[in-house]
C-alpha positions in Angstrom: -40.5 5.4 -5.1 -38.3 2.3 -5.0 -35.3 1.8 -2.8 -31.9 1.4 -4.5 -30.4 -2.0 -3.9 -26.7 -2.3 -4.9 -25.7 -5.3 -7.0 -22.2 -6.9 -6.7 -21.3 -5.7 -10.2 -22.1 -2.1 -9.3 -19.6 -2.0 -6.4 -16.2 -0.3 -6.9 -13.8 -1.3 -4.1 -11.2 1.3 -3.2 -8.1 1.1 -1.1 -7.7 3.4 1.9 -4.4 4.0 3.7 -4.9 5.2 7.3 -2.0 6.6 9.4 -2.7 5.5 13.0 0.1 7.5 14.6 -1.1 9.4 17.7 -4.7 8.6 17.0 -7.0 7.1 19.7 -7.5 3.3 19.3 -11.3 3.4 19.6 -11.8 6.2 17.1 -9.6 4.7 14.5 -11.2 1.3 15.0 -14.6 2.8 14.5 -13.4 4.6 11.3 -11.9 1.3 10.0 -15.1 -0.6 10.7 -17.2 1.9 8.8 -14.9 1.7 5.8 -14.8 -2.1 5.9 -18.6 -2.4 6.0 -19.1 0.2 3.3 -21.3 2.5 5.4 -19.6 5.6 4.1 -20.9 4.9 0.6 -24.3 6.3 -0.5 -25.1 2.9 -2.2 -24.7 0.9 1.1 -26.8 -2.2 1.1 -26.5 -4.5 4.1 -26.5 -7.9 2.3 -24.0 -6.9 -0.4 -20.2 -6.5 0.2 -19.9 -2.7 -0.3 -16.8 -2.3 1.8 -13.4 -1.1 0.8 -9.9 -2.3 1.6 -7.9 -0.7 4.5 -4.2 -0.5 5.1 -3.1 0.8 8.5 0.3 2.5 8.7 2.1 3.1 12.0 -0.2 0.8 13.9 2.4 0.3 16.7 2.2 4.1 17.5 -1.5 4.2 18.1 -2.5 6.1 21.3 -4.5 4.5 24.1 -6.2 6.3 27.0 -6.6 5.4 30.6 -5.3 2.0 31.9 -5.5 0.2 28.6 -1.7 0.2 28.2 -1.2 -1.9 31.3 -4.5 -3.9 31.3 -4.2 -7.6 30.8 -5.7 -9.5 27.9 -6.3 -13.3 28.0 -5.2 -15.2 24.9 -6.4 -18.7 24.5 -4.1 -20.6 22.1 -2.9 -24.0 23.2 -2.4 -22.7 26.7 -4.2 -19.7 28.3 -1.8 -16.8 28.3 -2.2 -13.4 30.1 -0.4 -10.6 28.4 -0.5 -6.8 28.5 -1.2 -4.6 25.5 2.5 -3.6 25.4 3.6 -7.2 25.1 0.8 -7.9 22.6 2.0 -5.1 20.4 5.6 -6.3 20.6 4.6 -9.7 19.3 1.6 -8.9 17.1 1.5 -5.3 16.0 -1.9 -5.2 14.3 -3.8 -7.7 16.5 -5.1 -5.1 18.9 -6.5 -3.0 16.1 -8.0 -6.0 14.4 -9.6 -7.0 17.7 -11.1 -3.5 18.1 -12.3 -3.3 14.5 -13.9 -6.8 14.5 -15.6 -6.0 17.8 -17.2 -3.0 16.2 -18.2 -4.9 13.1 -20.1 -7.5 15.2 -22.1 -4.8 17.0 
């Protein structure tokens, strides 16, 4: 029995809209990473882009647990800046979710 290998022409990319209001940051980041990689599809093939597109709604209302709200992040732009998650969300609403999802994608 041969294994099925998806071809780029066989892939149908879909759009997902996720409401992040009152959901935990880590759980929603894991869900987004699974959708982006395409691991929820039965035709998942690691070397082919099987992922779908994701739109996150209400990202500024995502829930965090523990001390993550006041913990400091270091941002290296031109100068090194230290900001809290609250300040980061005020300036860049989706950056903390992107950071969490990209971290899960690298793993």
